[in-house]
C-alpha positions in Angstrom: -27.7 33.8 -14.9 -24.2 32.3 -14.5 -22.5 30.4 -17.2 -20.4 27.8 -15.3 -19.5 24.2 -15.4 -19.6 21.8 -12.5 -16.5 19.6 -12.4 -16.3 16.5 -10.3 -15.2 12.9 -10.0 -16.3 10.5 -12.7 -16.9 8.0 -9.9 -19.7 10.2 -8.6 -21.5 10.9 -11.8 -24.4 8.7 -10.9 -24.9 10.1 -7.4 -24.2 13.8 -7.9 -26.5 15.2 -10.6 -25.3 18.1 -12.6 -21.6 17.3 -13.0 -20.7 18.6 -16.5 -17.1 17.5 -16.6 -16.2 14.1 -15.1 -12.5 13.8 -14.0 -10.5 10.7 -13.1 -7.1 9.9 -11.7 -4.3 11.1 -14.0 -6.5 13.6 -16.0 -5.0 17.0 -16.7 -6.9 20.2 -17.4 -6.5 24.0 -17.3 -8.1 26.2 -14.6 -7.6 30.0 -14.8 -4.5 29.5 -16.9 -3.0 26.9 -14.5 -2.4 23.2 -15.3 -4.1 20.9 -12.9 -3.5 17.2 -12.3 -6.3 15.1 -10.9 -5.3 12.6 -8.1 -7.8 9.9 -7.0 -7.9 10.1 -3.2 -10.7 7.8 -2.0 -11.2 7.2 1.7 -13.3 10.1 2.9 -15.7 9.2 0.1 -15.3 6.7 -2.8 -15.2 9.4 -5.4 -13.0 12.0 -3.6 -10.4 13.6 -5.9 -7.7 16.2 -5.2 -6.3 18.8 -7.6 -2.5 19.3 -7.8 -1.1 22.5 -9.3 2.4 21.6 -10.5 3.3 25.2 -11.4 3.1 26.2 -7.7 3.6 22.8 -6.1 0.3 23.1 -4.3 -2.6 20.7 -3.8 -6.3 21.4 -3.2 -7.7 18.4 -1.3 -11.1 19.9 -0.6 -10.8 18.5 2.9 -8.7 18.8 6.0 -5.3 16.9 6.1 -4.7 15.5 9.5 -1.3 14.7 11.0 -1.1 11.1 12.2 -4.9 10.7 11.7 -7.4 10.0 8.9 -10.2 12.1 10.3 -13.8 10.8 9.8 -14.4 8.3 7.0 -17.9 8.2 5.5 -17.4 5.4 2.9 -13.8 4.4 2.7 -11.3 2.7 5.0 -8.0 3.9 6.6 -6.1 1.8 4.2 -7.4 3.8 1.3 
């Protein structure tokens, strides 16, 4: 029905079935004509990654950023 690709962390390739493109820290790729830089951001989960869009100076964390707090950690530690 839909022709799409699932993009995710290479760290999670064993525990999340169906990831078509595995990304790691420092990888760069194009999304809808925009360059995207992958940033490894473990802590919430071991395989958590964020996407930085240098053209607009924005970042997609896929999570909530807390001021002076780390929120809830499922697998990582505050140091991460």
